[in-house]
C-alpha positions in Angstrom: -254.1 -101.1 -177.1 -254.3 -100.2 -180.8 -252.2 -102.0 -183.5 -251.7 -100.7 -187.0 -251.1 -103.2 -189.8 -249.7 -101.1 -192.6 -249.6 -103.8 -195.2 -253.3 -104.7 -194.9 -254.6 -101.2 -194.3 -256.4 -102.2 -191.1 -256.5 -101.1 -187.5 -256.7 -103.7 -184.7 -258.5 -102.9 -181.5 -257.7 -105.0 -178.5 -259.7 -104.6 -175.3 -258.8 -106.5 -172.1 -261.7 -108.5 -170.7 -260.1 -108.9 -167.3 -260.6 -105.2 -166.7 -264.1 -104.9 -168.3 -266.6 -107.5 -167.2 -268.7 -108.8 -170.0 -271.5 -109.5 -167.5 -271.8 -105.9 -166.6 -273.9 -104.3 -169.2 -273.7 -100.9 -167.7 -270.0 -100.6 -168.6 -269.2 -100.7 -172.3 -265.8 -102.0 -173.4 -263.2 -99.2 -174.3 -262.5 -99.0 -177.9 -261.2 -96.5 -180.5 -264.9 -96.1 -181.4 -265.8 -94.6 -178.1 -262.6 -93.1 -176.6 -263.1 -89.5 -175.6 -260.5 -86.7 -175.2 -261.4 -83.7 -173.0 -265.1 -84.5 -173.4 -265.1 -84.9 -177.2 -265.8 -88.2 -178.9 -263.4 -89.2 -181.7 -265.5 -90.2 -184.6 -264.1 -91.7 -187.8 -265.1 -90.0 -191.1 -267.5 -92.2 -193.1 -266.2 -93.5 -196.4 -268.7 -91.4 -198.5 -266.8 -88.2 -197.5 -263.9 -89.3 -199.7 -264.1 -88.7 -203.4 -265.3 -91.9 -205.1 -262.5 -92.1 -207.6 -259.9 -92.1 -204.8 -261.7 -94.5 -202.4 -260.5 -98.1 -202.1 -263.5 -100.4 -201.5 -263.8 -101.4 -197.8 -263.3 -104.9 -196.7 -265.8 -106.7 -194.3 -265.3 -106.4 -190.7 -263.5 -109.4 -189.1 -263.5 -110.3 -185.5 -260.7 -112.5 -184.4 -260.9 -115.2 -181.8 -260.2 -114.4 -178.2 -256.7 -114.7 -177.0 -256.4 -116.1 -173.5 -252.8 -115.7 -172.2 -251.7 -116.7 -168.6 -250.9 -114.0 -166.1 -248.7 -114.6 -163.0 -250.0 -113.0 -159.7 -247.9 -111.6 -156.8 -248.6 -114.8 -154.9 -247.0 -116.9 -157.6 -250.3 -118.3 -158.9 -251.1 -118.1 -162.6 -254.6 -116.9 -163.5 -256.2 -116.7 -166.8 -257.0 -113.4 -168.5 -258.8 -112.7 -171.8 -258.8 -110.0 -174.3 -261.2 -109.1 -177.1 -259.5 -108.7 -180.5 -261.3 -106.5 -183.1 -260.2 -105.7 -186.7 -261.6 -102.7 -188.6 -261.2 -102.0 -192.3 -260.6 -98.4 -193.5 -260.2 -96.6 -196.7 -256.9 -95.4 -198.4 -256.5 -92.4 -200.6 -254.7 -93.0 -203.9 -251.6 -90.9 -204.4 -250.7 -89.5 -207.8 -247.7 -91.1 -209.6 -244.7 -88.9 -210.8 -243.0 -91.2 -213.4 -243.2 -88.7 -216.3 -241.8 -86.0 -214.1 -238.8 -88.1 -213.1 -238.2 -89.1 -216.8 -238.3 -85.5 -217.9 -235.8 -84.4 -215.2 -233.4 -87.2 -216.1 -233.5 -86.2 -219.8 -232.9 -82.6 -218.9 -229.9 -83.6 -216.8 -228.4 -85.6 -219.6 -228.9 -82.8 -222.1 -227.3 -80.3 -219.7 -224.3 -82.7 -219.1 -223.5 -82.9 -222.8 -224.1 -79.2 -223.3 -221.7 -78.2 -220.5 -219.1 -80.9 -221.3 -218.9 -79.7 -224.9 -217.4 -76.4 -223.6 -214.5 -78.4 -222.2 -213.5 -80.3 -225.4 -209.8 -80.9 -225.7 -207.3 -83.3 -227.3 -203.9 -84.6 -226.1 -201.8 -86.0 -228.9 -198.6 -87.9 -228.0 -196.1 -88.2 -230.8 -193.1 -90.5 -230.9 -190.6 -89.4 -233.5 -188.7 -92.0 -235.4 -185.4 -92.8 -233.6 -182.5 -95.2 -234.0 -179.2 -95.9 -232.2 -176.2 -97.2 -234.2 -172.7 -98.4 -233.2 -170.2 -96.0 -234.9 -166.5 -95.7 -235.3 -165.4 -93.7 -238.3 -163.1 -90.9 -239.5 -163.8 -87.4 -240.6 -162.0 -84.5 -242.2 -162.8 -80.9 -241.3 -161.6 -77.7 -242.9 -161.0 -74.4 -241.2 -162.5 -72.4 -244.0 -165.3 -74.8 -245.1 -167.9 -73.7 -247.5 -171.5 -74.9 -248.1 -172.4 -78.1 -246.3 -168.7 -79.2 -245.9 -167.7 -80.1 -242.4 -165.8 -77.2 -240.9 -164.2 -76.3 -237.5 -163.2 -73.2 -235.6 -160.1 -72.7 -233.4 -160.5 -71.5 -229.8 -157.9 -70.6 -227.1 -157.9 -69.7 -223.5 -155.2 -68.7 -220.9 -155.5 -69.3 -217.2 -153.3 -68.8 -214.2 -153.4 -70.5 -210.8 -151.5 -69.6 -207.6 -150.8 -71.2 -204.3 -149.2 -70.0 -201.1 -146.4 -72.3 -199.9 -144.0 -72.3 -196.9 -140.4 -72.2 -198.1 -138.0 -74.4 -196.1 -134.7 -73.9 -198.0 -132.5 -70.9 -198.3 -130.2 -70.3 -201.3 -128.1 -67.4 -202.7 -130.2 -65.7 -205.4 -129.0 -63.2 -208.0 -132.1 -62.2 -210.0 -132.9 -59.3 -212.3 -136.3 -57.5 -212.2 -138.6 -57.8 -215.2 -141.5 -55.9 -216.6 -143.4 -54.8 -219.7 -143.3 -51.4 -221.4 -145.1 -49.7 -224.3 -142.8 -48.1 -226.9 -144.2 -45.0 -228.7 -143.1 -43.5 -232.1 -144.3 -39.9 -233.0 -142.3 -39.8 -236.2 -143.7 -40.5 -239.7 -141.3 -43.4 -240.2 -141.1 -46.7 -238.4 -138.3 -47.2 -235.9 -136.5 -50.5 -235.4 -134.8 -51.3 -232.0 -132.5 -54.3 -231.6 -132.4 -56.8 -228.8 -130.8 -55.4 -225.6 -131.5 -51.8 -226.5 -131.2 -49.7 -223.4 -134.1 -47.9 -221.8 -133.5 -45.3 -219.0 -136.1 -44.8 -216.3 -136.9 -41.5 -214.6 -134.6 -42.5 -211.6 -131.7 -43.2 -214.0 -131.9 -47.1 -213.8 -131.2 -48.9 -217.0 -133.3 -51.7 -218.5 -132.9 -53.6 -221.7 -135.2 -54.9 -224.4 -135.6 -58.7 -224.3 -136.3 -58.9 -228.1 -135.8 -56.8 -231.2 -138.9 -54.8 -232.1 -140.2 -52.4 -234.8 -142.3 -49.5 -233.7 -144.9 -48.5 -236.3 -144.9 -44.9 -237.7 -147.3 -42.3 -236.4 -150.6 -42.0 -238.3 -152.6 -38.9 -239.2 -155.4 -38.1 -236.8 -159.0 -37.6 -237.8 -160.1 -34.1 -238.7 -157.6 -31.5 -237.5 -156.1 -33.7 -234.8 -152.3 -34.2 -234.5 -150.5 -37.4 -235.4 -151.4 -40.5 -233.5 -148.2 -42.2 -232.3 -147.4 -45.8 -233.4 -147.0 -48.2 -230.4 -145.9 -51.7 -229.6 -145.5 -53.7 -226.3 -142.3 -55.4 -225.4 -140.7 -57.1 -222.4 -137.7 -55.6 -220.6 -135.2 -56.8 -218.0 -133.1 -54.8 -215.5 -129.5 -54.2 -216.5 -128.4 -55.5 -213.0 -129.6 -57.8 -210.3 -131.2 -56.6 -207.1 -134.5 -55.4 -205.6 -133.7 -51.7 -206.5 -135.0 -52.4 -210.0 -138.4 -53.4 -208.7 -139.7 -50.0 -209.7 -143.3 -48.6 -210.0 -144.7 -46.9 -213.1 -142.2 -44.8 -215.0 -141.4 -43.2 -218.4 -138.3 -44.2 -220.3 -136.0 -42.6 -222.7 -133.7 -44.3 -225.2 -130.1 -43.3 -224.6 -129.0 -44.5 -228.0 -131.1 -41.8 -229.7 -129.7 -39.0 -227.6 -128.5 -36.1 -229.7 -131.0 -36.8 -232.5 -134.5 -35.4 -233.2 -136.0 -38.8 -232.4 -134.8 -38.7 -228.7 -138.0 -37.0 -227.7 -140.3 -38.6 -230.3 -139.4 -42.2 -229.5 -139.9 -43.2 -225.9 -141.4 -45.8 -223.6 -143.8 -46.1 -220.6 -144.1 -49.0 -218.2 -147.4 -51.0 -218.3 -147.1 -52.5 -214.8 -144.9 -52.6 -211.7 -141.5 -54.3 -212.2 -140.8 -57.2 -210.0 -138.5 -60.2 -209.4 -135.3 -58.3 -208.7 -133.3 -59.8 -205.8 -129.7 -60.3 -204.6 -128.8 -62.4 -201.5 -130.2 -65.3 -199.5 -133.8 -66.1 -200.3 -136.2 -68.7 -199.0 -137.2 -71.2 -201.7 -139.4 -74.3 -202.0 -137.5 -77.6 -201.8 -137.2 -79.1 -205.3 -139.2 -82.2 -204.5 -142.0 -80.1 -202.9 -142.0 -77.7 -205.8 -142.4 -80.6 -208.3 -145.3 -82.1 -206.4 -147.1 -78.7 -206.2 -146.5 -78.0 -209.8 -148.2 -81.3 -210.8 -151.2 -80.4 -208.6 -151.4 -76.9 -210.1 -151.2 -78.4 -213.6 -154.1 -80.8 -212.9 -156.1 -77.8 -211.5 -155.4 -75.8 -214.6 -156.5 -78.6 -216.9 -159.9 -78.9 -215.1 -160.3 -75.1 -215.0 -159.4 -74.5 -218.6 -161.7 -77.3 -219.8 -164.6 -76.0 -217.7 -164.1 -72.4 -218.7 -163.9 -73.3 -222.4 -167.1 -75.3 -222.3 -168.9 -72.4 -220.7 -167.7 -69.9 -223.4 -168.6 -72.1 -226.4 -171.9 -71.0 -228.1 -174.8 -73.5 -227.5 -175.0 -74.3 -231.3 -171.4 -75.7 -231.2 -169.9 -78.8 -229.7 -166.6 -79.0 -227.9 -165.0 -82.4 -227.2 -162.7 -82.5 -224.1 -160.2 -84.7 -226.0 -159.8 -82.1 -228.7 -158.2 -79.7 -226.2 -154.5 -79.4 -226.3 -152.7 -77.9 -223.3 -149.4 -76.2 -222.7 -148.0 -75.1 -219.4 -145.2 -72.7 -218.4 -142.8 -73.4 -215.5 -144.1 -72.3 -212.1 -142.6 -69.0 -210.8 -141.9 -68.2 -207.2 -142.7 -64.8 -205.6 -141.6 -64.2 -202.0 -144.2 -62.6 -199.8 -142.7 -62.2 -196.4 -140.5 -64.4 -194.1 -140.7 -68.0 -195.3 -144.0 -67.6 -197.2 -143.9 -67.6 -201.0 -146.4 -67.7 -203.9 -146.0 -70.4 -206.5 -147.7 -69.4 -209.8 -148.3 -71.5 -212.9 -149.8 -70.5 -216.2 -151.6 -72.7 -218.7 -152.9 -72.3 -222.3 -155.7 -74.4 -223.8 -156.2 -74.7 -227.6 -159.1 -76.6 -229.1 -161.4 -77.0 -232.1 -165.2 -76.7 -232.1 -167.8 -77.9 -234.6 -171.2 -76.6 -235.6 -173.7 -79.1 -234.1 -176.0 -79.2 -237.2 -173.2 -79.6 -239.7 -171.5 -82.4 -237.6 -174.9 -84.1 -237.2 -175.4 -84.2 -241.0 -171.9 -85.6 -241.4 -172.8 -88.4 -238.9 -176.1 -89.2 -240.7 -174.4 -89.2 -244.1 -171.9 -91.8 -242.7 -174.2 -94.0 -240.7 -177.6 -93.6 -242.4 -176.9 -92.6 -246.0 -180.4 -93.6 -247.1 -181.9 -90.9 -244.9 -179.5 -88.1 -245.9 -182.4 -85.9 -247.1 -184.3 -86.2 -243.8 -183.8 -83.7 -241.0 -182.2 -85.7 -238.2 -180.7 -84.6 -234.9 -178.2 -86.4 -232.6 -179.1 -85.4 -229.0 -176.2 -87.3 -227.5 -173.6 -86.0 -230.0 -171.5 -84.6 -227.0 -171.1 -88.1 -225.6 -169.1 -89.5 -228.6 -165.4 -90.2 -228.2 -163.2 -87.8 -230.1 -159.7 -88.7 -231.3 -157.2 -86.8 -233.4 -155.8 -88.8 -236.3 -152.1 -89.7 -236.3 -151.4 -87.2 -239.2 -152.9 -84.4 -237.0 -151.3 -85.2 -233.7 -147.8 -84.9 -235.3 -148.4 -81.1 -235.5 -150.9 -80.6 -232.8 -148.8 -78.0 -231.0 -149.4 -75.7 -234.0 -153.2 -76.3 -233.9 -153.9 -72.6 -234.3 -152.3 -72.5 -237.8 -153.8 -75.7 -239.1 -156.2 -75.5 -242.1 -157.3 -79.1 -242.1 -157.7 -81.6 -239.2 -158.4 -85.3 -239.4 -160.2 -87.0 -236.5 -162.5 -89.9 -235.6 -165.7 -90.3 -233.6 -166.8 -93.5 -231.9 -169.7 -94.5 -229.7 -173.5 -95.0 -230.1 -175.0 -91.9 -231.6 -178.8 -91.6 -231.0 -180.5 -90.4 -234.2 -183.9 -88.7 -233.8 -186.0 -87.5 -236.8 -187.1 -83.9 -236.5 -190.8 -83.2 -236.3 -192.4 -79.7 -236.6 -194.9 -80.0 -233.7 -196.4 -76.5 -234.3 -197.2 -77.2 -237.9 -198.5 -80.7 -237.0 -200.9 -79.2 -234.5 -202.3 -76.7 -237.0 -202.8 -79.5 -239.6 -204.9 -81.6 -237.2 -207.3 -78.9 -235.9 -210.9 -79.8 -236.5 -210.2 -83.3 -237.9 -211.7 -86.6 -236.6 -209.4 -89.1 -235.1 -209.5 -91.2 -238.3 -208.7 -88.2 -240.5 -205.9 -87.1 -238.1 -204.2 -90.5 -238.3 -204.2 -90.3 -242.1 -202.4 -86.9 -241.9 -199.9 -88.3 -239.4 -199.1 -91.3 -241.6 -197.9 -88.8 -244.3 -195.2 -87.5 -241.9 -192.2 -89.8 -242.4 -190.5 -88.5 -239.2 -193.2 -90.0 -236.9 -193.0 -93.5 -235.6 -196.2 -93.6 -233.5 -199.0 -91.3 -232.4 -201.7 -91.6 -229.7 -204.7 -89.3 -229.8 -207.0 -88.8 -226.7 -210.0 -86.6 -227.0 -212.2 -85.4 -224.1 -215.0 -85.8 -223.1 -215.2 -89.5 -223.8 -218.0 -89.1 -226.4 -216.0 -86.5 -228.4 -214.4 -88.1 -231.5 -212.7 -85.1 -233.1 -209.9 -82.7 -232.4 -211.1 -79.2 -231.4 -210.9 -76.3 -233.8 -209.0 -74.1 -231.3 -205.2 -74.7 -231.0 -205.5 -73.6 -227.3 -207.4 -76.8 -226.6 -204.9 -79.1 -228.3 -201.7 -80.3 -226.6 -199.0 -82.1 -228.5 -196.4 -84.1 -226.4 -193.1 -85.6 -227.5 -192.9 -89.0 -225.8 -189.1 -89.0 -226.0 -189.1 -86.0 -223.6 -191.0 -87.9 -220.9 
């Protein structure tokens, strides 16, 4: 049995003496010195075959004492056996050391890291604009035709109609005249005035009357060699008598009062829509209590719809306050469909004032922060402020369309944010060190705080390319 002791560079040869008798000189003990394989003797190379500079001096041969362990036989008796223990020294070849190679590779890796990471230089600059929230409740005056930096307003109006199908449960005797709208035309060179109740005769001979007095403009000369262009005006008409016979379709009308004059063919009318509403007899109608309830629901629906539609139509640079809208509603009208089903229709009109967001923001700054009136400051939550017409304005609010000046108040907590030109700031910081960049930022009075992060970690300056620089507004996060 052969044992290798790697730490001491020696081979141990152990030969059992129980199997080889020491008294028999004809049999030599088996050892790594005389083991053969297929008839060839394994011979160790002498130390002189190894180059002298790589040879480790040999140690002296050491023979250890015999080890005599006890062995148990098949009969249960224990007999003593002995082994010879030999130790042989051998030489070791020195291996070359690669310390310098490893150091060189490490230095090369570090150089490559810094060279590659330099290609990925970037900077992230987080800017916090100066901002302030103030409790406010103050009055303002706005003019319809404001000039310069004065606070102005514009008037807007919108009409909307809603309808609902209802089951009529009550029958009443109805005597109702049909109504409609016509366009009056005048082909003469002088205007033509028609008084209220002037008769109009349809193609089928039915008579209708004007609801209001009207003046038809004179005809105008056409462009080039064209004939005269007739003057025209719209007007409402009502049937001369009650009944459904007057619910006529489209028709032309003459004016019996002009018969016998040259104007009889030059002044005439043409219906703009189908006439409706004429009825005589028993008709299904909605009970008064039910009609009142439905009208209230239709009015609430109109308020919501008008406010929403107005807000959608307002340009984004203007602000509309819901409390600035003034509503007016006409009584609901009933139109019988068939049997006991009827349509209840209600119309509403919304009038309101709107303000330019920038001009109103400056007015708020001038009132709440007069020391910063020269700074560019926005009010992001300007829409959330509470709008109230002043008493002097509400007295004539129904005539809002014709008002030249309005007085109102705004209350709430406006959020003032100083404006920062982020594009210009980025260009000003390109190529600067962090310290130089902070000095430039300190010169911007609209900035409250700035954080600059450069990458990789060893980079201490902002890249020259604007594509490698990102500026963030912390108030948007």
